[in-house]
KEKE-3310 file (N, C-alpha, C; in steps of 0.2 Angstrom, whole numbers, plus 5000, padded with zeros to 4 digits):
npx = (4639:4629:4619:4618:4628:4639:4638:4640:4653:4660:4657:4663:4676:4679:4679:4688:4700:4701:4703:4715:4725:4723:4719:4709:4713:4717:4705:4698:4705:4704:4690:4689:4697:4689:4678:4679:4673:4659:4660:4667:4657:4646:4652:4655:4641:4637:4645:4640:4627:4629:4634:4624:4615:4621:4621:4608:4595:4594:4582:4572:4571:4561:4544:4537:4525:4520:4523:4508:4501:4496:4481:4485:4486:4483:4492:4498:4509:4509:4510:4498:4489:4492:4500:4507:4511:4516:4534:4537:4526:4527:4536:4541:4536:4548:4558:4556:4559:4573:4577:4574:4582:4594:4593:4590:4578:4569:4562:4555:4551:4538:4541:4555:4570:4573:4582:4593:4593:4607:4615:4625:4621:4619:4611:4596:4579:4565:4548:4538:4526:4516:4519:4529:4536:4542:4553:4560:4572:4567:4573:4567:4557:4548:4547:4536:4538:4533:4524:4528:4523:4517:4526:4534:4549:4563:4576:4581:4588:4601:4605:4607:4615:4629:4627:4623:4610:4595:4584:4575:4569:4555:4548:4530:4522:4523:4535:4538:4551:4563:4580:4592:4609:4617:4626:4623:4610:4612:4619:4608:4600:4608:4607:4594:4587:4575:4569:4577:4572:4559:4562:4568:4558:4549:4557:4558:4544:4542:4550:4542:4530:4518:4520:4518:4510:4502:4493:4482:4477:4464:4446:4443:4436:4432:4434:4431:4433:4428:4430:4417:4417:4430:4440:4435:4434:4431:4439:4455:4472:4477:4464:4460:4470:4467:4454:4456:4464:4455:4446:4453:4455:4442:4438:4447:4443:4430:4432:4438:4427:4421:4430:4441:4458:4463:4476:4482:4477:4477:4479:4478:4482:4471:4472:4460:4453:4452:4458:4453:4458:4452:4457:4453:4451:4444:4428:4415:4404:4409:4415:4404:4395:4397:4403:4398:4388:4394:4403:4394:4388:4399:4403:4392:4393:4405:4402:4392:4399:4408:4416:4410:4421:4428:4419:4414:4408:4406:4408:4406:4410:4407:4413:4416:4429:4442:4459:4475:4493:4501:4513:4516:4507:4490:4478:4464:4449:4438:4441:4441:4427:4422:4427:4420:4407:4408:4409:4398:4386:4373:4374:4382:4373:4362:4368:4371:4358:4352:4362:4369:4378:4385:4386:4383:4387:4384:4388:4377:4380:4385:4375:4365:4371:4375:4369:4355:4352:4351:4360:4364:4366:4362:4350:4341:4330:4334:4340:4341:4339:4352:4359:4374:4386:4397:4412:4407:4395:4382:4378:4368:4366:4366:4361:4363:4359:4365:4361:4359:4347:4331:4324:4331:4325:4320:4331)
npy = (4921:4932:4948:4956:4953:4956:4970:4974:4970:4978:4991:4991:4989:5001:5010:5004:5006:5019:5022:5015:5020:5033:5042:5048:5041:5028:5023:5023:5013:5002:5000:4997:4985:4976:4976:4966:4955:4954:4952:4940:4932:4933:4928:4915:4910:4911:4901:4889:4889:4886:4874:4866:4866:4858:4846:4843:4831:4823:4823:4808:4795:4797:4793:4779:4770:4753:4741:4737:4721:4711:4701:4685:4668:4658:4649:4635:4642:4655:4668:4674:4690:4703:4697:4688:4692:4694:4695:4707:4715:4717:4726:4744:4759:4766:4756:4748:4756:4758:4745:4742:4751:4744:4734:4725:4726:4713:4702:4686:4673:4662:4646:4648:4646:4652:4649:4636:4619:4615:4624:4639:4650:4665:4676:4686:4685:4695:4693:4702:4701:4687:4669:4656:4640:4629:4616:4599:4587:4570:4556:4552:4561:4577:4583:4593:4606:4619:4634:4650:4667:4684:4696:4688:4680:4673:4662:4667:4662:4663:4675:4674:4663:4655:4644:4630:4630:4623:4619:4619:4633:4638:4648:4649:4657:4673:4682:4696:4703:4708:4708:4704:4706:4694:4699:4713:4712:4707:4717:4727:4721:4722:4736:4737:4732:4728:4723:4711:4704:4701:4694:4682:4677:4673:4664:4654:4650:4645:4633:4626:4625:4615:4609:4599:4589:4580:4586:4589:4578:4565:4566:4580:4597:4604:4618:4627:4641:4652:4664:4672:4675:4678:4679:4688:4700:4712:4715:4720:4715:4721:4723:4710:4706:4714:4710:4697:4700:4706:4696:4687:4695:4697:4683:4680:4689:4684:4671:4674:4679:4668:4663:4657:4657:4661:4662:4651:4640:4628:4632:4633:4642:4645:4652:4658:4658:4649:4635:4629:4620:4613:4607:4590:4592:4604:4609:4606:4615:4627:4632:4636:4644:4658:4661:4661:4671:4682:4683:4685:4697:4706:4705:4710:4724:4727:4726:4736:4747:4745:4746:4739:4731:4727:4721:4708:4693:4678:4661:4647:4631:4618:4603:4587:4576:4564:4569:4569:4570:4577:4577:4591:4597:4595:4582:4572:4563:4569:4583:4584:4582:4593:4603:4600:4603:4617:4621:4618:4617:4621:4629:4639:4644:4649:4659:4668:4671:4677:4687:4685:4689:4680:4662:4648:4631:4615:4598:4584:4577:4588:4597:4589:4586:4598:4610:4608:4606:4620:4630:4645:4658:4652:4647:4634:4635:4642:4635:4625:4610:4605:4598:4590:4587:4574:4565:4552:4551:4558:4569:4574:4591:4605:4622:4639:4656:4672:4690:4700:4696:4688:4676:4660:4646:4629:4619)
npz = (4528:4535:4531:4543:4551:4543:4542:4555:4558:4549:4552:4565:4561:4555:4567:4575:4567:4566:4579:4582:4573:4573:4563:4549:4537:4541:4546:4534:4527:4536:4534:4520:4520:4527:4519:4510:4515:4513:4499:4497:4503:4494:4482:4487:4489:4476:4470:4477:4472:4458:4459:4465:4455:4445:4452:4453:4451:4435:4422:4420:4408:4394:4396:4389:4381:4384:4371:4363:4366:4354:4354:4353:4349:4364:4376:4387:4399:4399:4410:4422:4424:4437:4451:4445:4433:4415:4411:4404:4406:4419:4421:4424:4415:4413:4415:4405:4394:4397:4395:4382:4375:4376:4367:4352:4339:4332:4320:4320:4308:4305:4311:4312:4321:4337:4347:4350:4356:4367:4362:4363:4377:4374:4373:4378:4375:4372:4370:4360:4353:4346:4346:4353:4353:4364:4365:4366:4360:4358:4354:4338:4339:4344:4360:4367:4378:4383:4379:4374:4375:4371:4380:4388:4392:4383:4386:4398:4408:4404:4409:4422:4425:4418:4405:4393:4381:4386:4379:4363:4354:4345:4333:4332:4325:4316:4325:4335:4343:4356:4356:4367:4372:4383:4393:4393:4397:4410:4416:4415:4425:4436:4438:4441:4454:4458:4446:4444:4455:4451:4440:4445:4453:4442:4436:4445:4446:4434:4435:4443:4438:4427:4411:4403:4390:4395:4403:4395:4391:4390:4393:4387:4386:4371:4362:4347:4337:4324:4312:4303:4286:4285:4275:4266:4252:4256:4267:4272:4274:4286:4292:4294:4303:4314:4317:4322:4333:4340:4342:4350:4362:4366:4369:4379:4389:4391:4395:4407:4414:4418:4427:4422:4417:4402:4397:4402:4397:4385:4368:4350:4336:4322:4310:4305:4316:4332:4341:4357:4370:4384:4400:4407:4421:4423:4424:4411:4411:4416:4405:4397:4405:4415:4402:4389:4388:4391:4381:4370:4373:4372:4359:4353:4358:4351:4338:4336:4335:4325:4308:4292:4287:4298:4306:4318:4316:4324:4324:4335:4341:4353:4360:4369:4372:4370:4369:4361:4361:4347:4334:4332:4340:4346:4344:4338:4337:4343:4341:4327:4325:4332:4323:4312:4316:4318:4305:4299:4285:4288:4300:4295:4285:4293:4300:4290:4286:4298:4302:4314:4329:4336:4334:4341:4342:4348:4354:4356:4368:4376:4376:4383:4395:4400:4395:4395:4409:4412:4419:4428:4417:4406:4393:4388:4380:4369:4360:4345:4335:4323:4309:4306:4294:4292:4285:4281:4287:4297:4310:4324:4331:4342:4341:4344:4343:4344:4345:4330:4318:4316:4329:4331:4323:4322:4312)
capx = (4639:4623:4620:4618:4635:4644:4637:4643:4660:4663:4657:4668:4683:4680:4680:4695:4705:4702:4706:4722:4729:4722:4718:4704:4715:4717:4699:4696:4709:4700:4683:4690:4699:4683:4673:4680:4669:4653:4662:4668:4651:4642:4655:4653:4634:4636:4648:4635:4621:4631:4635:4617:4612:4624:4620:4601:4593:4592:4576:4572:4570:4554:4539:4535:4520:4522:4520:4501:4502:4490:4479:4486:4485:4485:4494:4501:4515:4508:4508:4492:4491:4493:4506:4510:4511:4522:4540:4537:4520:4529:4541:4538:4538:4556:4562:4555:4563:4580:4579:4573:4588:4600:4591:4589:4572:4570:4556:4556:4546:4535:4546:4562:4572:4575:4588:4593:4595:4614:4618:4627:4616:4622:4606:4589:4574:4559:4543:4533:4520:4517:4520:4535:4536:4548:4553:4567:4572:4567:4573:4565:4551:4549:4543:4534:4538:4529:4523:4529:4519:4519:4528:4538:4556:4566:4584:4582:4593:4608:4607:4608:4620:4632:4625:4620:4603:4592:4578:4575:4563:4554:4542:4524:4519:4528:4536:4541:4555:4569:4586:4597:4615:4616:4630:4619:4604:4614:4620:4602:4597:4612:4605:4587:4587:4568:4568:4580:4568:4554:4564:4570:4552:4547:4561:4556:4538:4543:4552:4537:4523:4518:4519:4518:4504:4498:4488:4476:4474:4458:4440:4444:4432:4436:4431:4434:4430:4429:4427:4414:4419:4437:4444:4431:4438:4430:4444:4462:4476:4476:4458:4460:4474:4463:4448:4459:4466:4449:4443:4457:4454:4435:4439:4451:4438:4424:4434:4439:4421:4420:4435:4446:4463:4464:4483:4485:4474:4480:4476:4481:4479:4469:4472:4454:4450:4456:4456:4455:4457:4452:4459:4448:4450:4440:4421:4413:4399:4412:4416:4398:4392:4394:4407:4395:4384:4399:4406:4389:4388:4405:4402:4387:4396:4410:4399:4388:4404:4413:4414:4409:4427:4430:4413:4416:4403:4410:4405:4410:4408:4410:4412:4420:4431:4449:4464:4481:4498:4503:4520:4516:4501:4486:4474:4459:4442:4434:4443:4438:4420:4421:4428:4414:4401:4408:4409:4392:4383:4367:4376:4384:4367:4358:4372:4370:4351:4351:4367:4370:4385:4388:4383:4386:4384:4387:4386:4371:4382:4386:4368:4361:4374:4377:4364:4348:4350:4350:4363:4365:4363:4361:4343:4341:4325:4336:4344:4337:4343:4354:4362:4381:4388:4404:4414:4403:4390:4380:4376:4364:4369:4362:4363:4361:4362:4365:4362:4357:4340:4326:4326:4332:4320:4323:4333)
capy = (4926:4936:4955:4959:4951:4960:4977:4975:4969:4983:4997:4989:4990:5008:5013:5001:5009:5026:5022:5013:5024:5040:5046:5046:5036:5022:5021:5021:5007:4996:4999:4993:4978:4972:4976:4960:4950:4953:4950:4933:4929:4933:4923:4908:4909:4909:4894:4884:4889:4883:4867:4863:4865:4852:4840:4842:4825:4824:4820:4801:4793:4798:4788:4776:4765:4746:4739:4733:4714:4708:4695:4680:4661:4657:4642:4635:4645:4663:4670:4678:4697:4704:4695:4683:4696:4692:4699:4714:4718:4718:4732:4750:4762:4768:4750:4746:4761:4756:4738:4742:4754:4740:4728:4725:4723:4707:4698:4679:4671:4655:4640:4650:4644:4657:4647:4629:4615:4613:4630:4644:4655:4672:4682:4685:4687:4697:4692:4707:4698:4681:4664:4652:4633:4627:4609:4595:4581:4564:4551:4556:4566:4583:4584:4600:4608:4624:4639:4657:4672:4691:4699:4683:4679:4666:4662:4672:4659:4665:4681:4672:4658:4653:4637:4629:4630:4617:4617:4623:4638:4639:4653:4646:4662:4678:4684:4702:4702:4712:4703:4708:4702:4692:4703:4719:4710:4706:4724:4730:4718:4725:4743:4737:4726:4726:4718:4705:4700:4699:4688:4676:4674:4670:4658:4649:4648:4640:4627:4622:4624:4609:4611:4593:4589:4575:4590:4590:4571:4563:4569:4588:4602:4607:4624:4629:4647:4653:4671:4672:4679:4681:4681:4693:4705:4719:4716:4721:4711:4725:4722:4703:4706:4718:4706:4692:4703:4708:4689:4684:4699:4695:4677:4681:4692:4680:4666:4677:4680:4661:4662:4654:4660:4658:4662:4645:4635:4626:4634:4633:4647:4641:4656:4662:4656:4646:4629:4629:4613:4614:4600:4587:4594:4610:4607:4609:4620:4634:4635:4638:4649:4663:4663:4663:4677:4688:4684:4688:4704:4709:4705:4715:4730:4728:4727:4742:4753:4743:4746:4733:4727:4725:4718:4701:4687:4672:4654:4643:4624:4615:4596:4584:4570:4563:4573:4566:4574:4575:4580:4598:4600:4590:4579:4567:4563:4575:4589:4584:4583:4600:4607:4599:4607:4624:4623:4614:4622:4623:4634:4645:4647:4653:4665:4672:4673:4682:4691:4684:4691:4673:4656:4643:4625:4610:4591:4581:4576:4594:4599:4585:4586:4605:4615:4606:4608:4627:4633:4652:4662:4647:4646:4629:4636:4646:4630:4621:4605:4605:4592:4591:4582:4571:4562:4547:4551:4565:4569:4580:4595:4610:4628:4645:4662:4678:4696:4699:4696:4684:4671:4654:4641:4622:4618)
capz = (4532:4533:4531:4549:4553:4539:4544:4562:4557:4545:4557:4570:4558:4555:4573:4577:4563:4568:4586:4583:4568:4575:4557:4544:4532:4544:4546:4527:4526:4539:4530:4513:4521:4530:4514:4507:4518:4509:4492:4498:4504:4488:4478:4489:4487:4468:4468:4479:4468:4452:4461:4466:4448:4442:4455:4453:4447:4428:4421:4418:4401:4392:4397:4383:4383:4382:4365:4364:4364:4350:4357:4349:4352:4371:4377:4393:4400:4399:4417:4422:4426:4444:4454:4440:4426:4411:4413:4401:4409:4426:4421:4424:4408:4413:4415:4398:4390:4398:4392:4375:4373:4376:4363:4345:4337:4327:4318:4318:4304:4307:4311:4313:4327:4341:4350:4349:4362:4367:4359:4369:4379:4373:4373:4381:4370:4375:4365:4360:4350:4343:4351:4352:4355:4368:4365:4367:4356:4361:4348:4332:4340:4348:4366:4368:4385:4385:4374:4377:4371:4372:4387:4391:4390:4381:4387:4404:4413:4402:4413:4429:4425:4411:4403:4387:4380:4388:4374:4357:4354:4338:4332:4330:4320:4316:4332:4336:4349:4358:4357:4372:4374:4390:4397:4393:4401:4417:4418:4416:4431:4441:4439:4443:4458:4458:4440:4446:4460:4447:4435:4449:4454:4437:4434:4450:4444:4428:4437:4447:4434:4423:4404:4399:4386:4399:4406:4391:4389:4393:4390:4387:4383:4365:4359:4341:4334:4317:4310:4297:4280:4287:4269:4262:4249:4259:4272:4270:4279:4292:4295:4297:4309:4319:4320:4325:4339:4344:4344:4356:4367:4369:4372:4386:4394:4392:4399:4414:4418:4421:4432:4419:4414:4395:4396:4405:4394:4378:4361:4343:4331:4316:4305:4305:4322:4337:4345:4364:4374:4392:4403:4411:4428:4423:4422:4405:4412:4416:4398:4394:4409:4410:4397:4382:4389:4391:4374:4366:4375:4370:4352:4351:4359:4346:4331:4335:4333:4320:4301:4289:4286:4305:4310:4320:4317:4327:4325:4340:4343:4359:4361:4374:4370:4372:4365:4362:4359:4340:4333:4333:4344:4349:4339:4341:4333:4345:4338:4320:4326:4333:4317:4307:4318:4317:4298:4296:4281:4291:4304:4291:4282:4298:4302:4284:4286:4303:4304:4321:4331:4339:4333:4346:4341:4353:4353:4360:4375:4380:4377:4388:4402:4402:4392:4397:4416:4412:4424:4427:4411:4400:4392:4383:4375:4363:4356:4341:4332:4317:4306:4305:4290:4293:4279:4278:4291:4300:4317:4326:4336:4345:4339:4348:4339:4348:4341:4323:4316:4319:4333:4328:4322:4321:4305)
cpx = (4633:4624:4621:4626:4640:4644:4641:4650:4663:4663:4662:4675:4684:4682:4687:4701:4707:4705:4713:4727:4728:4721:4712:4706:4715:4710:4696:4699:4705:4693:4684:4693:4693:4678:4673:4676:4663:4654:4663:4662:4647:4645:4654:4646:4633:4639:4643:4629:4623:4632:4629:4614:4615:4623:4612:4600:4591:4586:4577:4571:4562:4550:4536:4530:4522:4519:4513:4502:4495:4488:4479:4484:4487:4486:4497:4507:4514:4506:4502:4494:4492:4500:4510:4510:4517:4528:4539:4532:4522:4533:4537:4540:4546:4560:4562:4559:4571:4582:4579:4579:4594:4599:4591:4582:4573:4563:4558:4550:4544:4540:4553:4564:4575:4582:4587:4596:4603:4618:4621:4622:4619:4618:4600:4585:4568:4554:4538:4526:4521:4518:4526:4533:4542:4548:4560:4566:4572:4567:4572:4559:4553:4544:4542:4534:4533:4528:4525:4526:4521:4520:4533:4545:4558:4574:4585:4587:4600:4610:4609:4613:4623:4631:4623:4613:4600:4586:4579:4568:4561:4548:4536:4521:4524:4529:4540:4545:4560:4574:4591:4603:4615:4620:4626:4613:4606:4616:4613:4599:4601:4610:4598:4586:4579:4566:4571:4575:4562:4556:4565:4563:4549:4551:4559:4549:4538:4546:4547:4531:4524:4516:4518:4511:4499:4492:4482:4474:4468:4452:4440:4438:4435:4431:4434:4430:4432:4426:4424:4416:4426:4441:4440:4435:4437:4436:4451:4466:4476:4470:4458:4465:4471:4458:4451:4461:4460:4446:4446:4456:4447:4435:4442:4446:4432:4426:4435:4433:4419:4425:4440:4451:4465:4472:4486:4481:4477:4476:4481:4478:4477:4468:4466:4450:4455:4454:4458:4453:4458:4453:4453:4446:4446:4433:4419:4408:4402:4414:4410:4395:4396:4398:4403:4391:4388:4402:4401:4388:4393:4405:4397:4390:4401:4407:4395:4393:4408:4411:4413:4415:4429:4425:4415:4410:4407:4405:4409:4406:4411:4408:4417:4422:4439:4453:4471:4486:4500:4510:4521:4510:4497:4481:4469:4453:4438:4435:4440:4431:4418:4422:4423:4408:4402:4408:4403:4388:4376:4368:4378:4378:4363:4362:4371:4362:4349:4356:4369:4377:4389:4383:4387:4383:4388:4384:4380:4374:4382:4379:4364:4364:4375:4371:4357:4347:4350:4353:4364:4362:4361:4353:4343:4335:4328:4340:4339:4342:4346:4358:4369:4383:4395:4406:4409:4397:4387:4378:4372:4368:4364:4365:4359:4363:4360:4366:4359:4350:4335:4328:4326:4326:4324:4325:4335)
cpy = (4931:4944:4958:4959:4955:4967:4978:4975:4975:4990:4997:4991:4997:5011:5011:5005:5016:5027:5020:5018:5031:5044:5043:5040:5029:5019:5019:5014:5001:4995:4995:4986:4974:4972:4970:4954:4948:4950:4943:4929:4928:4928:4916:4906:4907:4902:4889:4884:4885:4875:4863:4862:4859:4846:4838:4835:4826:4820:4812:4800:4795:4792:4785:4770:4758:4744:4735:4726:4712:4702:4689:4673:4660:4650:4641:4638:4652:4664:4674:4685:4697:4701:4690:4686:4693:4697:4706:4718:4720:4724:4739:4753:4764:4762:4747:4750:4759:4750:4738:4746:4750:4734:4730:4722:4718:4704:4691:4677:4664:4650:4642:4649:4651:4655:4639:4625:4613:4619:4635:4649:4662:4678:4680:4688:4689:4697:4698:4705:4692:4676:4659:4645:4631:4619:4606:4589:4575:4558:4555:4561:4572:4582:4591:4602:4613:4629:4646:4662:4679:4693:4694:4683:4673:4667:4666:4669:4661:4671:4679:4667:4656:4645:4636:4629:4623:4614:4621:4627:4639:4644:4649:4650:4667:4681:4691:4702:4707:4707:4707:4703:4700:4696:4710:4718:4710:4713:4728:4727:4721:4732:4743:4731:4723:4721:4712:4701:4697:4693:4682:4673:4670:4663:4652:4646:4644:4634:4623:4621:4618:4611:4605:4592:4583:4579:4591:4583:4569:4566:4577:4591:4605:4612:4626:4635:4648:4660:4671:4677:4682:4683:4685:4698:4712:4720:4716:4716:4714:4724:4715:4703:4709:4713:4700:4694:4704:4701:4687:4688:4697:4688:4677:4684:4688:4674:4668:4678:4673:4659:4657:4658:4658:4658:4655:4639:4634:4629:4633:4638:4643:4646:4661:4661:4653:4640:4630:4622:4614:4607:4597:4589:4601:4608:4610:4615:4627:4637:4638:4644:4651:4665:4665:4669:4683:4689:4687:4695:4708:4710:4710:4722:4732:4730:4733:4748:4751:4744:4740:4728:4724:4722:4710:4697:4681:4666:4650:4636:4621:4607:4594:4578:4569:4567:4570:4571:4572:4578:4587:4601:4594:4588:4574:4568:4568:4581:4590:4585:4590:4605:4606:4603:4614:4626:4620:4619:4625:4629:4640:4648:4651:4659:4670:4675:4678:4687:4691:4686:4684:4668:4651:4636:4620:4603:4589:4580:4582:4597:4596:4586:4593:4610:4614:4608:4616:4630:4641:4655:4658:4646:4641:4630:4640:4642:4626:4616:4607:4599:4594:4585:4580:4568:4557:4546:4558:4564:4575:4584:4600:4617:4634:4651:4668:4684:4695:4699:4692:4678:4664:4649:4634:4621:4610)
cpz = (4530:4534:4537:4552:4550:4541:4550:4562:4554:4549:4562:4568:4557:4561:4576:4573:4565:4575:4586:4579:4570:4569:4553:4539:4535:4545:4540:4526:4529:4536:4524:4514:4523:4525:4510:4509:4514:4502:4492:4499:4498:4483:4480:4488:4480:4467:4471:4475:4461:4454:4462:4459:4444:4445:4455:4448:4440:4427:4419:4411:4400:4393:4391:4385:4381:4376:4366:4362:4360:4354:4352:4352:4359:4372:4384:4394:4401:4406:4417:4424:4434:4446:4450:4433:4422:4412:4410:4404:4416:4427:4421:4417:4408:4412:4408:4393:4391:4394:4385:4372:4372:4371:4356:4343:4332:4326:4316:4314:4307:4306:4311:4320:4331:4344:4350:4355:4361:4364:4365:4370:4379:4373:4376:4376:4374:4370:4366:4358:4346:4348:4348:4355:4358:4368:4365:4362:4360:4356:4342:4333:4344:4354:4368:4376:4387:4378:4378:4372:4373:4379:4390:4388:4388:4383:4393:4408:4411:4406:4420:4430:4418:4410:4396:4387:4382:4383:4368:4357:4347:4337:4329:4324:4319:4323:4332:4342:4350:4359:4361:4373:4381:4395:4398:4398:4409:4420:4419:4423:4437:4443:4442:4447:4458:4452:4441:4450:4456:4443:4439:4451:4449:4435:4439:4448:4438:4430:4440:4443:4429:4416:4400:4396:4390:4402:4401:4388:4393:4390:4391:4384:4377:4362:4353:4339:4327:4315:4303:4292:4282:4280:4264:4259:4252:4265:4269:4275:4286:4296:4298:4303:4315:4322:4324:4332:4343:4347:4351:4362:4370:4372:4379:4391:4396:4397:4407:4418:4421:4426:4429:4416:4407:4394:4398:4402:4387:4372:4356:4339:4324:4310:4305:4311:4327:4339:4352:4367:4381:4395:4406:4418:4428:4420:4416:4406:4413:4410:4395:4398:4414:4404:4391:4383:4388:4384:4369:4367:4372:4362:4350:4352:4353:4339:4330:4333:4327:4313:4298:4289:4293:4309:4312:4321:4319:4327:4330:4341:4349:4359:4366:4371:4372:4367:4367:4359:4352:4340:4334:4336:4346:4343:4342:4337:4336:4343:4331:4321:4327:4327:4312:4309:4317:4310:4295:4291:4284:4296:4300:4287:4287:4300:4296:4284:4292:4305:4311:4323:4333:4337:4337:4345:4346:4352:4357:4367:4379:4381:4383:4395:4404:4401:4395:4404:4417:4418:4423:4421:4405:4399:4386:4378:4369:4358:4351:4337:4325:4315:4304:4300:4291:4286:4276:4283:4293:4307:4319:4331:4338:4343:4342:4344:4344:4344:4334:4322:4320:4324:4329:4328:4321:4313:4304)
residu = (UNK:UNK:UNK:UNK:UNK:UNK:UNK:UNK:UNK:UNK:UNK:UNK:UNK:UNK:UNK:UNK:UNK:UNK:UNK:UNK:UNK:UNK:UNK:UNK:UNK:UNK:UNK:UNK:UNK:UNK:UNK:UNK:UNK:UNK:UNK:UNK:UNK:UNK:UNK:UNK:UNK:UNK:UNK:UNK:UNK:UNK:UNK:UNK:UNK:UNK:UNK:UNK:UNK:UNK:UNK:UNK:UNK:UNK:UNK:UNK:UNK:UNK:UNK:UNK:UNK:UNK:UNK:UNK:UNK:UNK:UNK:UNK:UNK:UNK:UNK:UNK:UNK:UNK:UNK:UNK:UNK:UNK:UNK:UNK:UNK:UNK:UNK:UNK:UNK:UNK:UNK:UNK:UNK:UNK:UNK:UNK:UNK:UNK:UNK:UNK:UNK:UNK:UNK:UNK:UNK:UNK:UNK:UNK:UNK:UNK:UNK:UNK:UNK:UNK:UNK:UNK:UNK:UNK:UNK:UNK:UNK:UNK:UNK:UNK:UNK:UNK:UNK:UNK:UNK:UNK:UNK:UNK:UNK:UNK:UNK:UNK:UNK:UNK:UNK:UNK:UNK:UNK:UNK:UNK:UNK:UNK:UNK:UNK:UNK:UNK:UNK:UNK:UNK:UNK:UNK:UNK:UNK:UNK:UNK:UNK:UNK:UNK:UNK:UNK:UNK:UNK:UNK:UNK:UNK:UNK:UNK:UNK:UNK:UNK:UNK:UNK:UNK:UNK:UNK:UNK:UNK:UNK:UNK:UNK:UNK:UNK:UNK:UNK:UNK:UNK:UNK:UNK:UNK:UNK:UNK:UNK:UNK:UNK:UNK:UNK:UNK:UNK:UNK:UNK:UNK:UNK:UNK:UNK:UNK:UNK:UNK:UNK:UNK:UNK:UNK:UNK:UNK:UNK:UNK:UNK:UNK:UNK:UNK:UNK:UNK:UNK:UNK:UNK:UNK:UNK:UNK:UNK:UNK:UNK:UNK:UNK:UNK:UNK:UNK:UNK:UNK:UNK:UNK:UNK:UNK:UNK:UNK:UNK:UNK:UNK:UNK:UNK:UNK:UNK:UNK:UNK:UNK:UNK:UNK:UNK:UNK:UNK:UNK:UNK:UNK:UNK:UNK:UNK:UNK:UNK:UNK:UNK:UNK:UNK:UNK:UNK:UNK:UNK:UNK:UNK:UNK:UNK:UNK:UNK:UNK:UNK:UNK:UNK:UNK:UNK:UNK:UNK:UNK:UNK:UNK:UNK:UNK:UNK:UNK:UNK:UNK:UNK:UNK:UNK:UNK:UNK:UNK:UNK:UNK:UNK:UNK:UNK:UNK:UNK:UNK:UNK:UNK:UNK:UNK:UNK:UNK:UNK:UNK:UNK:UNK:UNK:UNK:UNK:UNK:UNK:UNK:UNK:UNK:UNK:UNK:UNK:UNK:UNK:UNK:UNK:UNK:UNK:UNK:UNK:UNK:UNK:UNK:UNK:UNK:UNK:UNK:UNK:UNK:UNK:UNK:UNK:UNK:UNK:UNK:UNK:UNK:UNK:UNK:UNK:UNK:UNK:UNK:UNK:UNK:UNK:UNK:UNK:UNK:UNK:UNK:UNK:UNK:UNK:UNK:UNK:UNK:UNK:UNK:UNK:UNK:UNK:UNK:UNK:UNK:UNK:UNK:UNK:UNK:UNK:UNK:UNK:UNK:UNK:UNK:UNK:UNK:UNK:UNK:UNK:UNK:UNK:UNK:UNK:UNK:UNK:UNK)
# end
């Protein structure tokens, strides 16, 4: 009731009381009676204000940044960003906060089993960092199905259907993870329909994607990297972890410049470097151009700002040859040759002499078929021959240095 209405009613009551009762007392009584109207209106407004305060939307959970995923070994199975982002990356900060509140943090050590084939699917695991191997037993051997890395889920089907584990998942290295009871995860999905849609899309994508190691059989492009002076006493363990993370980040960006998704290319972590096996369906020249130019530029930028302990001098070797599946990864003579090239004394000596940011060594075959035609940003004039010693032989290779001191001469 507004003020104008209350005033009119009250004055009317005074006049009516006087007219009916014929006395001033009656008029005053009428005035006091109708004076209750504004009091009731004020009380009602106060009640509505208090109710509105209690029904006001409560603030959401504090916004927390997603755990930065260290750039670890990349293998088949890691979805690319954008429309195929990893599960954790696809969540909003509020959704991550909600899910983390329902979970227990856990660290799995290398070769520790996260879940076992045939076991009860009682929890869902969100990988925050590190890599896991998904495999099944075939007789006396393991058949590797896929690898799962930072941002991905393990056992997500437990939240969508009750069933036994269909595969064993083993930690490839130390893995930081969130462990969520399957029932709690299902409740989380019920409260977040958007997340359920994201999960169902990723489950479907996993059902149709190929993870078999047949994808890397044949004449593959083999890239091996090695961080110079990785074990130097100038570095602490934290420094080593940092430069490894930087290396994987730079590789991912450089491969992306060539239109390659490193997250979907097989890799193995080699402690102080990485083994990258690009399938035969991908032309070798895309691994060279413009990937190498971008990698060299990124290394220069990093080293200009880095302290001595976190400076990143990278040696890389590229070779082409057949690759076969081993009991816990891939193997082949071509991989051994690439390893010998990256560790060649002549290569290490030239890096020490020039302080180069990047030393790239390649086999005669790659030089003749990819480097010599000089596609794009590749300059064959920057390459010189080197000798690579094998166990009982030696072979010639081609070396290119970027950054650091003097221009490379033939060695």
